[in-house]
KELUMZA-336455 format. One record per residue: x negated, z negated, y negated of N, C-alpha, C, O, CB in turn. Coordinates in steps of 0.1 Angstrom, whole numbers, plus 5000, padded with zeros to 4 digits. Glycine has a CB too. Layout:
N
XZYXZYXZYXZYXZY...
***
This chain:
645
767239003443766538893432765638813440764638783433767638793424765538773451764438713457763138773458762038723454764738693469763538923466762338993465761639003454760438963454762539103469762139063442761639043426760938923423759738923418762739043415761638783426760838673423759638653433758538613429761738543423759738693447758538683453757338743452756338703458758838703460757538873444756738963438756038933425754938983421757439063437756838863418756438783405755538683406754738673397757638723400755438593416754838493419753638543430752438503430755738393422753938603436752738633448751738753441750538753441753538703465752538863434751838983431750538933422749438983426752739083423750538853411749238813402748238793409747238853409749238703393748638673420747538623428746638693436745438673437747938543437747538823442746738913454746238993441745039033443747939003469746539023433745839133422744739083414743939163408746839173411744538943414743338893408742238923418741138873415743438743405742438993428741239003438740539123433739339113433741739033454741239243427740639353422739539333411738339363412741539433416740339273401739039263390737939193396736739213393739339173376738439093406737038993410736239103416735039103412737238853422736439173423735439243436734839393424733739443425736739323455735539433416735239563411734239533398734539453389736739663407733339583399732039563387732039673377731439673366730439553393732639793382732439893375733739873362734939843363732540033385732839883348733639853337734739903333735539853326733139843329734640043337736140143333737040123345738240113343735840333331736440123360737740103370738339973369739439953373737240113384737639883363738139743364739239723354740339663357736939633361738839803340739839813329741039863334742239823331739439893317740839963342741940063347742839963356744039983354741240213356742439873364743239793372743639673365744539603370742639773385743039643356743839513345744739553343745739503348743439463331744839713333745839763324747039773336748239733334745439923316746739823347747839853356748439723361749739713363747239933368747539623363748039513370748939433354749939363356746539403379748739443347749339393334750739473332751839413331748239433321750439603333751739663331752839653341754039663338751639793329752439643355753239593366754039473363755239463366752339573377753039363356753739253355754739243345755639163346752839153354754639323334755439333324756539413327757639383322754739383313756539513336757839563343758739453352759939423351757339693353757939393361758439313368759139203365760039153371757739293374758639163354759339033343760639083335761639013334758138993329760539183331761439263325762639303334763739263332760739373320762439383345763239393354763839263361764939273366762639463362763239173362763739063369764738983358765838943362762538963376764338973346765338903335766639003335767738953337764538893319766439143334767639243332768639233342769839213340767139403333767839253355768539213365769839083367770939083371767639203372768838963363769938853364770638853355771738793357769738733366770338903343771338903332772638993330773538973323770538923321772539103340773339193341774139143353775339183352772639313343773839063361774538983373775538903368776538883374773638903380775338843356776438753351775838653343776438583335777338673362774238643344773838503341774138373346774238283338774038493333774338373360774838273365773338193371772338263374776138313376773438053371772237993375771938033392772838043400772337833373770638043395770738073412769437983415768337963409770538283419770037923427768937823434768937933452769737973460769737593435767437923452767537993462765837963467765037903459768138153459765538023480763938023484763538143485764138253485763737973497762338133486761338313489761538303504761638213512759238323484761438413505761438443523760238373530759238343523761138623526760238333543759338243548758838133540757738123537758338293552759938043536759737953525758837833534758037763528761237893518759137833550758237733555756937763556756237663559758637693566756337893554754937933554754637883540753837793538754738103556755337933529754937873517754837733515754337693504755737913508755337633522755537493519753937463528753237373525757237403525753637533536752137513542751237533534750337463530751837593555751537683529750237703517750037623505748937593500750537833509751137573502751037483490750337323495749537253488752737463485750837303506750237173508748437203515747737103515751437073521748037303518746937343522746037343508745037293506747137473529746937433499746237453486746237353476745537363466746737563480746937253477746637093472745637063475744637053467747336983476745437043490743737033496742837093491741737033490743437073508742937193489741737323486741437253472740337203470742237533484742337253462742337213446741437093444740637083436743837183440741836993454741036873454739636883458738736823453741736773462739436953467738236963471737237033462736136983461738337033483737737153454737037203444736937133434735737143429737537303439737937043428737736973418736436883421735436883414738936903415736536783434735536683435734036763439732936703438736036563449734136873442732536973446732236963431731436873428732637173454732637033422732437083405732436953397732236953385733637193399732736843403732336673394731236653396730336653388733036523398731036633411729636573412728436693413727236673415729536473425728936803413727836903406727736893394726636913389728137053407728536853386727836813370728036683367728236643356728536893358728036613380727736463377728636393368728336333358726336433372729836403373731236373368731836343378733036373378731836473362731336283387732136223400733536153398734436183404731136113407733536063388734536003385735936043384737035983386734235963376735736183378736736263373737836303388739036303389736136403365736736323398737536353412738436253416739536273421736536363425738136133414739036023420740636043415741536013423738435873414740836093404742036143397742936253407744136253410741536223383741936353408742336463419742736393434743736423441740836573421741836313436742036273450742936173453743236173465740936223455743536083443744435973442745736063445746536043454744235893426745936173434747136243432747436303445748536273450747136333420746636413451746636483460747036413474747836443483745636543458746136313475746436223486748036163489748736163499745536113484748136123475749736053476750836153476751936103478750235963465750836273475751636393475751836443491752836443498750836513465750136473492750236523508750836433516751636473524748836563514750536303516750536183527752236153525752836103534749336013521752836183515754136143515755136303519756336293522754536063497754536423519754936563526754536493540755536473547754036723521753536463544753236473559754036353569754736373579751436443561753836223560754236113566755436053564756035993573753436023564756136063548757136043543758536073551758436143561756836103531759436023548760736033550761136183552760636273545761535963539761936203562762436343562763336373550764336303548763036373575763236463542764136523532765236613536765236703545763336603524766436593528767436713532766736863527766136883516769136693524767036953536766437113531767237143516768337093513766937253544766637213509767137223496766337353491765137343492766937093487766837463486766137543479765137523470765337433461766937603475763837593471762637543462762637583447761937543439761437583468763737693447763537763430764737793425765737783433762637913428764737823413765737783404765537903390764637903382765637613401766837983389766538073380767838053369769038063374766238223386767538023358768738023346768238073335767238153334769237893342769038023324768738093310767138063303766638133294770038033299766637953308765437873302764337943311763237963306765537693305764637983324763738053330763638173325762538203322763938063341764538253323764738383320763838413306763238523303766538413319763738293297762938293283761338313290760638413287763238123274761138193299759838153299759038273308757838313305759738013305760038313319759438443324759038563315758038633317760238493332760038603304759538723298758338693286757638773280760838793291758238523286756938503274755738523283754738593278756838333266755638463295754638463306754338613306753338663301755138393321755238693312755138833317754838923305754039003308756438863325755438933293755239053283754138983272753339053267756739103274754138863270753138813258752038803267751138883263753438653248751838763277750638713287750138833290748938843286751138623301750638943296749939053300749739113288748639163288750639133311750339143276749539203263748339113260747439183255750539193250748238993262747138923258746038973270744838973267747538753257746139013282745539053293744939193287743739203284746639053307745539283285745239433280743939373270742739393272746739533270744539293258743539263247742239223250741239263244743839173240742439123261741139073268740039203273738839173271741538983281740339293278739639393283738539453270737339463271740839493289739239483261738239553249737439423244736239423243739139633234738139323240737639193239736339133243735439103235738439143246736339123255735339063265734139183265732939143266736239033282734439313263733539393264732439383253731239383254734139513266733139373239732239373226731839193227730839163221733239433208732439093233731738963235730638983239729738943233732238863242730239063251729239043258728039133254726839113254729639043272728739253251727739423247727239373233726039393231728839623245727939323224727539333208727339183207726539173197728939403196727539053212727738943202726938853212725938783208729538893198727138853222726338733236726038813248726638833259727638583244724538883243723938923253723238843259722538893268723439013251723138713257722338613259723138523272722538443279722138533244724238563274725338483283725638603295725638723293727138433273725738523307725638623319727138653317728138593314725138553336726838793320728338873321729338853332729438933341728239013321729938753331731338733341732738763340733738703346731638623342732738903330734138953329735038953344736138893346734039123322734439013352735139023365736038873366737238873366733939043377735238753368736038633368736838583359737638503363735438563370736538633346737638573335738838683338739938633339737038583316738838793340739938863340740638843354741838853354739539003337739938813364740638773376741638643372742838633373739538743387740838543367741638393363742838433355743738363356740538263351742938553346744138563340745138593349746338543348743938663330744838673360746038703367746338563377747538533381745838853375745338503381745738353387746638303379747738263384744738253388746238293365747238213357748838253355749738183353746638193342748838393357750238463356751138393367752238333366750238633357750338433379751138353394751538203393752638163397750038353408750438123386750737973384751937963376753037913379749537893377751838023365752838013357754238033363755037933366752538103346754538193366755738203371756138113383757338083384755838343375755338063391755537963400756437833394757537793396754037913405755437793385755837663376757137663371757937573374754937653364757537753362758837773355760237803366761337793363758537903344759737853378760637913387761037783397762137783402760038043394759937683400760337603406761337483405761237413394759437583408762337443412763137313414762637223421762937113417764237323420761737223431761137143443759637093430758737153424760537263462759936953432758736913425757436913429756536923421758836813422757336913442756336933451755337083447754037093446757136953466756537193444756037293443755337313430754237363427756837383446756337253424755637233404754437183405753637213396756637113392754237093413752737013410751737123414750837163406752336863419751937173427751037293430750637373419749437383416751737383439751637433413751237543403750837483389750337553380752437633400750937353388750937263376749437263377748737323369751737113376748937203387747437183392746637303389745637303382747237153407747337423397746537563393746037573378744937603376747337683396747137563367746937603357745937543348745237603340747937593352745937383354744937293349743437343353742537323346745337133355743237403364742037423373741637543364740537553359742237463390742637643363742437783358741837753343740937823339743937873358742337623334741937613322740537573322739737613314742837533314740437503330739137413333737837533334736937543327739337313348738137593344737237713346736837823334735737863330737937793359738137863328737737943314737137863302736237903295739038023307737637753301737037673288735137693292734337733284737837453288734937653306733437623307732837783312731937793320733137473319733437883307733038013312731738033309730838083317733938123307731437993295729838033290728937953299727938023302729437993273728937843305728337753309727337673300726437603304727937793319727537693288726837603278727037433280728037393286727337653262726237363276726437223278728037173269728937093272724937133271728037253257729137203252730437283259731637233257728937213237730237383264731437423272731737363283732937343286731437543276730737333291730937223304731637093298732637063305729237173312731237023288731736913287732936933281733736843284730836823280733437033273734837053269735737063281736837023281734937153260735137133290735937183302736437063310737537043313735137283312735236983312735636833319736736753312737636693317734136723320736536753299737636693290739136733292740136663292737236723274739136873292740636933293740936893309742136883312740737123289740036883320740136863331740936723336741936723343739036873334740136613331740536473333742036443328742936393334739636393325742036503313743236483309744436573314745536513314743136483297744236693318745736743322745736693340746636723348745836953318744836643343744736533356745436423356746136393365743436483357745236373345746336263341747836303343748736233348746236223326748036423337749336463336749836523353751036543357749236593323748836523359749236563374749436443380750436443388748236653382748736323379749336203384750636153377751236073384748436093382751036193367752436123364753436253373754436213379752736113341753136363374754036433384754136373398755236353402753736563386752836353406752636293419753536153415754436133423750936283424753436063405754035953405755635973408756335903415753635873392756236083400757536113397757936173413759036163416757636223383757136233422757336273434757636173442758636173450756336343439756736053442756635943450758235863447759035823456755235843445758435853435759635773430760935863436761935803440759735763412760835983436762036053440762336053454763436023459761836183436761036073462761236013477761535933480762635933485760636003484760835813480761335683482762535613475763235523481760535633480762635643466763835583455765035683458766135633459763235573436765035793459766435883461766236003471767136083473766935943447765235993475765336103488765236213485765436293495766536113496764936253474764636393471763336443461762936363454765736443464762936543461762236623449762536733442761736803436761336653452763936733442764836833435764736773421765236663418766636843441764036873412764036793399765536773391765736673385763036853390766436873393767836883387768336763396769136703389768637053388768336703409768736573415768436463404769236383399767836543429766836473401766336363394767036343380767336233376764836393393767036453373767836473361769336413362769736343353768036633358770036453373771336423371771336283373772136213367772336503380770336203383770736073384770636003373771335903371770236003392769336073365768935993351770236003341770535893335767536063343771136113339772136123329773436043337774235983329772436293324773636053351774735943356774335813352775235743347774835943372773135763352773235623351772035573340771035503343773135573366772435613328771535613318770835453313769835433306772435673307771535373319771035193316769835193331768735123331772835033319770235263341769235193349767735263350767435383352769835183362766935163347765335223343764935283356764335383354764035093337765135243370764635313381765135453383764435533389764935233392766235483378766435633375765735693361765535813361768035653373765335613351764835683341763335683343762635743336765335633328762835613351761535613357760735753359759635773354761635553368761435843369760635973372760636033358759636103356761336073383761836023348761636113339760536073327759936153320762936133333760435953328759235883321757935953327757035993320759335703324757835953338756436003345756336163341755336213338756435983364757436213343757436353342756936393325755936463322759136423346757836333317757636303304756036293299755436373291758536173301755336183306753836163303753036293306752236353299753136043311753636333321752836453321753036583314752136673314752836483333754036593309754036683298753536673285753036773280755136713296753436563280752836513269751336563268750836623258752936373269750636523280749336563284749036713284748136763278749036513298750136783292749636943292749937023276749437123272750637033306750836953270751037023257750336963246750736983234752537033254749336873249748036843242748636753230748136773219747236993236749436663230750136573219748836463219747936433228751936503225749036413205748036273207748836193216750036183217747836183192747736103223746136083222745536203231744336193235745535923227746236303235745836393245745336533239745236633245747136433254744936523227744836643219743436703218743236823214745236613205742336613222741136653224740936763230740236843224740536583230741636803244741036883250741737013246741337093254741136853263742437063239742737183234741637213221741137323219744237173231741437123215740237143206739037183212738337263206740037033200738737133220737537163226737637263236736637293243737037043230738737323238739437443245738937573235738937693240741437433246738437573224738137643216736837743219736737863217738137573206735837663223734737733228734637843237733737933238734137653232736037843246736337963255736438083246736838073234737737943265736138203251736438343246738138323243739038263249736038483259737938413228739538403223740438453234741338363234739938503209740838543245741538543250742338443259743538453261741238593252741438353262741838233266742438143258743338063262740938193270741938153246742438073236744138113235745138043235741538113222743938243235745538293230746538283241747838263240745538453226745638293254746738303265747138143272748238113276746238423276745838063273746237933281746637853270747737803270745037863291745837823259745937723249746837753235747037673226744437713244747337863238748237833227749737923229750737893222747337883212749938043238751038103241751638053251752938033251750838223242750838013263751838023275751437873281752237783281751538163288750037853286750037743294750337583287750737483293748637753301750137593273750637443267752337433265753037333262749937413251752837573268754337593270755037523282756237483284754537733271753937513290754437423304755137293303756137253309753237393313754137203294754537063290755837083283756737013287753536983280756137173274757137143265758337233274759437193270756637203248758237313282759237363292759737263299760937253300758737453301758837183304759237063313760036923305760736833310757737003321759736953295760436843284761936893280762836813280759636833269761937043277763337103276764037083286765237053284763537233275763437083302764237083314764736923312765936893313763237133330764136853311764636693312765336633297765636513295763136583316765536763288765636663274766936603278767036483276765736733257768136683284769536583286769336453289770236373286770536613295768236413296767936283304767336173295767336053298766936313316766936233284766036163273767136113260766836033251764836293267768236173260768936143247769236003246769835933255770236233246768935953234769035803231768735713239769335613240770135763229767635723246766935613256765435593252764935663243766835663273764635493258763435473256762435593259761435623253763135353263762935663270762035773271761835903260760835973257762435823283763235903254763435983245762735963234762136053229764435993243762835813227762135763218760835803219760235873210762235653218760135753231758535783229758135903229756935923226757735713238759136023233758536123235758736213218757936293214759236193249759936173212760136203200758936123188758336183180761636163199758936023190758035973183756336033183755636053173758235833188756036053195754836123197754736253190753836293182754636133212755836333192756036473189756036463174755236533169757536543194756636403168756736373151755636323147755236373137757836263147754936223154753536183148752236303148751336323140752936043158752436373159751636473159751536583153750436643151751636513166752836633150753236743139752836713125752436793117754736773138752936583123752336513109750636543110750136623102752736313108750036473118749036433116747836563120746736583114749036303121748536633131747736763132747736863120746936953120748236843144748736853111749036933101748136903090747537003085750236923097748036783087746736733080745336753083744436773075746736613080745236753093743936763103743636913098742536953094744236743122744636993099744437153097743737183084742637253082745837223097744637113077743937123059742537123059741837193051744336983049741737003069740536953063739537033070738337003067740336793064739537123078738937243089738737403081739737423074740037273104737837483080737837573076737437703089737337823087737137543064737237643100737037753112738337783117739037713124736237703123738537933115739637973117740337933132741437903134739638103114739637943140740037903155740537743157741237703166738737933165739937653145740137533148741437513137742237423136738737433146741337603130742737583120743937613129744837543130742737693105743737743135745137773150745437683157746537643159744937863163743937603162744337503173745137393167746237363171743137443182744637333157745537223148746937283151747737253160745237233129747037353144748237433139749237433153750437393152747837593133748537483166749337473177749537313180750637283185748637563190748837243179748837103184750137053176750936973182747437013180750337083162751237043151752337093158753137013164750937103136752537233159753537333162754737273175755937263175752737473167753437243185753837173201754337023196755236973204752237173214753936963187754436813183756036833178756836743181753336743169756336943171757636953165758637003179759836983179757537063151758037063187758937103199759136973207760236943211758237233210758236913209758236793216759136693211759836633218756936743218759236673196759736573189761636633194762636553196759036573169761636763195762936823194763536763207764636703208762837003193762836793219763236763231763536623232764536593236762336813242762436523226763136393228764436333223765036233229762336313223765036393210766136363207767336403215768436343213766136403196767136513224767836553234769336613230770136633238767936433243769436633219770736693212770636813214769536863214771036683199771936913216772137063217771237123203770637233204773937093216771337073194770937143182769237133183768637233178771737053167768537013189767337003189766837093199765637113199766936893189767537143208767037173220767137323219766637403227767737103232768237383205768237513202767037543195766437653197769337543195766637443184765637493177764237463187763137503182765737413161764037393199762937373204762437513212761337563213763137253213763737553216763537713225763137783212761937813213765337803234763737823202763237883194762037903190761438013188763637863189761537753187760137743184759137783192757937813189759837643181759737773206758737823218758737963215757638013211759237803234759638043215759738193212758738253204757738313207761038223206759338213189758538233180756738183177755938243170759338203171756538063183755238033183754638103193753438133190755037913184754938143206754238193212753838353211752738403214754738153222754938403205754238543198753738513186753138613184755338673196753738453177753138443163751538413165750638473160753838323152751438293175750038223178749138313185747938313184750138083187749838383193748938463204748538573194747338603195749738533220749338643186748638743179747838713169746938793167749438823174747838583160747038513152745638473160744638483153747838393147745538433173744238403180743638563181742438593176744438323198744438643186743838763189743038833176742038913176744938863195743638793166743438863154741838803147740838863142744838833143741938683148740938573144739538653154738438693149741538393150739938653169738938683176738338803171737138793168739338703187739138943171738739063164737839063152736939133150739739123162738438943143737438953130736238883132735338903124737938903117736238793142734938713145734238863152733338903145735238543157734438913160733839023165733139123158732039173159734639073172734139173147733739263138732639213127731539273125734839303132733039093119732139043108731238933112730338883104733039003095731438883124730238773128730738643125729938553128728938793120732138623120732638503115733738483116734438593116732438493104734438363119735938333119736038213108737138153106736538283135735238193102735538093089736338153079735938253072734238033082737338083079738538103065737638143051738038223043739437933060736538093049735938113036735338223038735038273027735138013031735038293049734338453048735338523050734938633053733238493058736538523050737638623050738138653038739238703036738838573056737238633026737638633013737938793012737038863017736738573003738838843008738938983004739439063015739439183014737639033000739938993030739639093040740739203040740739293048739439023054741839183030742739293030742139413023742739523026743939253024741339423015740439543009739339583019738839693017739639502995738839523029737639543038738239603051738039713055736839403042739239503056739839543071741239533066741839433067739439443085741839643061743439623059744139623071745239563070744139733051744039673083744739693096744739503099745739433099743739823111743539453100743539343107744039233096744639133100742139313112743839263085744439183073745939183073746639083068743939253058746639293079747939293077748239253091749339203090748639423071747839243102748139183112748239013111749238943116747239233121746938943104746638833102748138773093748838683096745138833094748338873080749338823072750838793078751538693075749338913061751038903087752438913095752538773105753538713108752539073104751138743110750938633120751338483110752338413111749338643127750538463103750938353091752238383086753038293088749838363077752638473080753938443075755038403087755838323085754338573066754838483100755638393111755738253114756638203121755338433122754638183107754638043111755337963100755537843102753138003113755738023089756037913077756837973068757037923057754737853069757338083071757838143056759538213064759638253075756338313046760338213055761738263060761338393060760238423058763138233051762438493064763138463075762838433089763538433099763838543075761338393090760938383101761438273113761938163108759838373098761338273124762038203131761438043129762337963130762138263145760537993129759737913128760237783116760237663118758537983126760537853105761337783096762637783098763237693092761137833084763237843104764737833107764737743115765437643112765537943114763937723125763937623135763837503131764437403136763037653145762937483122762637363114763637293107763837173108761837393104764237363101765537353093766737293105767537203103765937513085766737373116767737343126767337193130768137103131767637443139766137163133765537033139766236933129767036843131763737033140765836953120765836843106767436793107767936683106765336943087768036923108769636883105769936773117770436663114770837033107769536803131769836743140769136613141769836523146769636823149767636573137767036463134768136363126768336253131765836503126768736403114769436363105770836293114771436193110769736483096771036363122772536353133772536263139773536193139772836433144771236233146771036133157771336003156771435943145769836123159771635943165772335803167771335693166771635573163773035803182769935743168768835603164768535633149768035733144767135603173768935513141768735513128767035523127766535613120769535383122766435453132765035423129764235553135763235583129764435293135764735623146764035753150764435833138763435873132764535813163765435873135766235943125765535943114765336043108767535883122765035813110764335793095762735863097762235953090764135603091762335813106760835823110760636023112759836093107760435713128761836083122761536223121761836303108761336403104762236283133762736243102762736313089761736343079761436443073763336253083761036213080759636183072758536273080757736353074759236003072758436243091757636343100757836523098756936603096758236293116758936553098759436693095759236753081759036863079760836693096759436653073759336703059757736713052757236813046760236603049757136593055755536573049754736673059753836743054754936393051755136673073754336803082754736943075753837023072754936803099756136973073755837083068755537133056755237253053756637123070755437023047754637053034753037063038752437163036754936913022752636973044751037003046750837153054749837223051750136873057751837203065751537293070751537433058750637523058752337303082752637443051752537523038751437513031751037623027753537503029750537393028749437413023748337493030747837573023749037293020747837483045747037523051747237673053746137733054746837453061748237733054748637843055748537923044748138043045749737833060748937883031749137933017747437983012747138093007749837793006746637873015745037903010744537993021743538053019743837743009745038013032744338103039744738253035744038353035744438063053746238253031746738383026746138403015745838523013748138393024745838323004745038352992743738412994743238502986744838232984743038363006741638393009741638573014740738653012741138263022742538593019742738743028743238833014743138953015744238753044743738783003744438872992743438852980743538922970746238812988742638792982741438762969740738892969740938982977740138602972739738902958739038982957737838962965737438852969738838992945737439092969736239092980734939092973734739192965736439222992734039012975732339022973731639152981730439192978731538872978732439202992731439282999732239422998733339432992731039213014731539553006732039663005732539683018732339593027731139772999733339803021733939833035733039853046732039923045734639963034733339783056732339803065732939873078734039913078731739673067732239893091732739953103733639823110733339713111731440013113734839893112735739793124735239803135735039923139737239803127735039693145734539703158735339713165735139763176733839623162736939643162738239633169738339763178738139873173739539623159738539733193738839843203740339883201741239823195738539793217740439963207741940023204743139953215744339923214741940223207742239923226743539823232743539703227744539633230743539793246742439633218742739543208744039543201745039463201741939553200743839643194744839693185746439703190747439663183744339823181746439783203747639773209748039663209749139653205747739823219747439553215748139453218748539353206749439263208747439393226747739373192748039313182749039383175749739303169746939283175749339483175750139573167751639543178752739523173749239743165751539553190752739493197753239383193754439383189752539483208752539253194752839173188753339153174753739043171752139123190753239243164753539233153754739283151755539253141752639273147754939383160756339463158757239373165758439383163756439623166756839273174757939213183758239083175759239033178757439183199757439013166757438933158758838983148759838913147756038923153758539123141759439153134761139163140762239123135758939263130760939233150761939253161762839153165764039163166761239273172762139033166762838883168763638833155764638763156761638753171763138873145764138843131765238933131766338893128763338873116765039033134766139153132766939113146768039163145765439323133766839043158767439023168767938883169768438833179766739073178767638803156768038683158769138623160769238513166767638643154770138683153771738653155772138673170772938603177772638763147771438803175771938833190771338753200772038723210771638983195770138703199769638623205769938463207769838393217768538653202770438423193771238313193772438313202772538243212771738303180773238393200774438423205774438433221774938343229774938543199773838523225773438553237772738513248772838543260773238613236772038433242770538373251770438203248770038113256768838463244770838183234770438043233772037963231772137843231769238023218773038033231774437963231774437953247774437843250775738043224774538033255774738013271773937913276774237843286774438143279772437883269771137803273771837653273771937573282769737813261772137643259772737473256773737463264773837373272773237413240774737553263776237533271775737503285776337403290777237683272774737553293774837533305774037373310774137323321774337663313773237323298772737223299773537093297773537003304771837243292774237123283775137033280776637043279777336953273774736993269777337153284778537163286779137213274780237273275778937053290778437203261779337213249778437363241777337403243779337053238779437403234778837553224778137473213778437363210780337683215777037543207776537473196776337593186775637693189775237393200776937573175776337693164775637643150776237593140777837803158774237663152773337613144773237683132773037623122772237603149773337823132772937893121774537973118775138053126771437983125774937943106776538013101776438153096775538193089777337933089777438213100777238373094776738373080775938473078778638463094777138263069776638313058774938273057774238313048777438253047774538193067773038183067772438313074771338363071772638043073773238353083772538483087772538613075771638693075773438543101773638613068773638713058772038663046771138743042775438713049772038543043770938513036769538563043768738643037771038363035769538513055768338603064767938753063766838803062768738593079769138803063768938963058768738983048768139093046769939043060769038913035768738953022767338913022766639003017769538893010766438793027765138773026764038863033762838873030765038663029764738923047764139013052764039133045763039203047764539033065765039183036765039303028763839283019762839363018766539323019763939143011762739103001761439113007760539163001762938942995761239063019759739063025759139203028758039233023759738973039759939293035759639393041759939533033758939593030760139373054761239573031761839673026761339673008760839783004763439663030761439582999760939612986759539632982759139692973761339522980758739552992756839602991757039722996756239792991755439523000757839793005757639923008757840042997757040132993758539943019759340002993759740092982758540092972757940192969761140042976758339982968757239952956756040072959755640172951756539782959755540042971754340142975754540292972753840362965754140132992755740342979756240452981756240522962755740612956757940432989757140432959757240502941756440482934756540532923758240452931754940392935754040402929752540452933751540462926754140312926752740492946751640572951751040692946749840702946751840602963751740792940751340892934750840882917750240972911752440972936751340752912751140722898749840682895749140622903752040622895749240712881748040682875747940532873748840482866747740752864747040462877746740322873745540292865744540362867746540252884745640202856744340152850744040022855744939932854744240142835742840012861742339892867741939782858741039792850741239932875742939662860742039572850741539482854741939432864742439522841740439422846739439332851739739202852740739192845738439322844739539112857740038982859739238862848738138872843739638962875740038772845739538662837739038582843739938532850740338612829737738502845737138412851736338302843735138262846736438462859737138272834736738152827735738182817735238092810736238052836735338332816734038372810734138502809735038542816732838352817733338622799733438752801733038802814732138762820732838812793734038912819733938952829732439082827732339162818735438992834731739062837730539142836731039282844730239372845729139072843732039292848732739432850733039462863733739562866731939552844732339392873732539382886733139312893732939302905731739382889734239222887735339122891734539012899735238922904736539202901733239012901732938922908731438842900730838752906732738992923731238872890730438762881730838772866731638862862728538772881730438702859730838662843729638622837728638602843731938532840729838592823728738552813729638402809730738382803728338682797728938332814729238152808729138132795728638212787728138032814729738022792729437972774728237972773728037972761729837822768727337972779725737962777725138072775724038082771725037892789726038192779725238322779724738362791724438472792724238322771724538262803723938292816725138362823726338332823723438162824724338482830725238562839725338472853724338422858724538722842726538452858726938352868727738452879728638522875727838212861727338432893728138492902729538412904729438292902727438512914730738452907731838402911731938332923731838422932732538482910732138212927732338172940733938102940734438032932731138062944734338152951735938102953736038032964735538082974737038212955736537912967736537832976737737742980738037682969735637792974738437712990739537632990739337492987738237452984740137653002740237402986740037262987740337223000741237283006740937192977739637113008739737093021740136933024740736883034738337143028739736873010740336713015739836633025740536543030741736723020738236653029737836613039737936433039738036363049736536683040737736393025737336263023738636193027738636083032736836233008740036283024741336183026742036233039742736153045742436203012741936373044742536423057741436423066741736413078743336553057740136433065739336503077739636403090740336303093737536513073738636483097738836423114738136293115738536213123738036513127737036273106736636133105737336013103737135903107736036133097738236063094739735963088740635943097741135843101740636023075740936053100742636063106742436073123743336033130743736253098741236123129741536173146741636033154742636003161740136283154740535953150740335833161742235713155743035663162738235723156742035713141743435623143744635693147745635643152743835553127744435823146745835873154745835853168746835843175746336033152744535863176744635823189745035673195745535633205743535863193744435623186744835473187746435423188747035343195744235403176746935493175748435463174749235543184750235493190748935503159748935663187749535723199749235663212750135663221749135863200748235623214748135543229749135413227749935383235746335483233749035353217749835233216751235263220751835183228749835183203751735373213753035373214753635443229754735433234753535453201752435513234752835553250752635443260753335443271752035673255751935353258751735203267752935113263753435043272750235103263753135113252754435033249755535063256756034983264754735033234756235213253757335233262757235263274758335293281758035323257755935273279755835323296756135153301756735133311753835423303755735073295755734923303757034873302757634803311754634803296757734913291759034903290760034943302760734873308759434953279759835083304760435143313760135113327761035103335760135263311758635083331758235043345758734913346759334883357756835043348758634813336758934673337760734693341761134633351758534573321761434763333762934763338763034803352763834743360763734853330762234913355762534933371762334863378763034843387762035023378761334803377760634703388761134523385760634433393758634713387
***
């Protein structure tokens, strides 16, 4: 097991050298495909071997762990120097202070702090199993997609930009290694190192095009994520000086054993704050929205499917220590508030990637709210949300990127009649959208479980607010997804044209589509054999969120969504049908796109969605949302810090 985990963490870092130094497109593509294939196999083999061995939690070190401790120490200093250099290069030197302060604090405690008892640095359990499969399988599929996408990005659409595909593809593998290390680490020092690598990788990829907007947005992402790094550094300091440990599970156990002791709760609060920044919750949502200037693979990989999951992963880890206390209330309120506000903001924008960005922030908010409650049902819902969101949103980002490369636009309004122009892209997009809000897809089921758990929570005011957030947030979620669906299925003003999407892009997108459907079919098995042991290991009790009767209902719905349309197609495909023209408030001119008005004038039909910018626009909601969420965090952090000291 140790050798597999060592390969899982180290191999992607080493493999990143190959695409970085190979500039021949075909040869580089071959090594990217091979590397992604190896990562997929390694992650699956590691997960299966642990599962077949009995699924017992394991604590262990990598071979030559002392050497890795030194690599991590010097790696922290190297990252600090890189951030400092780039900050001064782009005349943003003040940002470097965040990196310098936290790095010197952690390094100083490592070198000059008290001697700590030797403990294994790594931990493998049910949550680790889920995360390495998301990173290894979903992440690698995005890596395969990136090869074809980046070719079209530079060759057909952005010839004016410097072709740095070698750098882009190398960073993807660096990110794989960092995420594997992060979810496997139980030493906060190790976790901090990998956490910072993901922040720097995100910064570099957001600024990939080196335009003024890209550079500004990359530094916004950097300083917000560095704030999160400061939170982990503070937790390390409290752990070393207060309890003589940097073991995450010891810190969690201390907080659970002494729920009234604010000093025990302080490192949990610091870690929760760090997780809120990484998961792009208000008031830190701006960095993820700015990240949309990066090429689509980075949006799918870093800013939707995996990197932002590092934040919610950490919150799930510490969730048992947040039940019914100030930190849990802070996290739940921020998550629920973000879920509602981001859903409202998604209604007001038509840029496809921006809709997906707000949707990502919103769904992450729901996951965060579940972790803040800290009950078995909410953690069950949170983990399922993580799984379904990673697959569906990764597919959606890839599909919107392919649509943009093919049509030259990613605006929802320009996707009118996409089903008749590019049926394959439309089919993938529809499956992804359905996965986000329709039954029997896991997102809706997880929302139902979260709603039930919020009602059962001990805190009356948190329960009331959470129920309101999830009800109104789900309603607004349905609004922006259904109007996008209606665009795709509407009448098309254009004729069919050439689809520029590469085969490797379709391989990744169809793989995701099949995986979405497979997750629905495997939902009962996954709940019984993965989620049940996970919640049992965290809380010591079994939880049955979905009853047998509800599973039967899911199967019926699945038949309704997939089987009935397929039967209808095969039964009617050879029948002659008469095309009926559409009534459009006037006499149809015969082409379904123009009509004769009541004044006798010929008019072209224009179909547009309702965006309600005057009510839910960014100018109306964004700044107040930042102010309210900032106030909530400050108040709760003052309570915890004041109580600790």
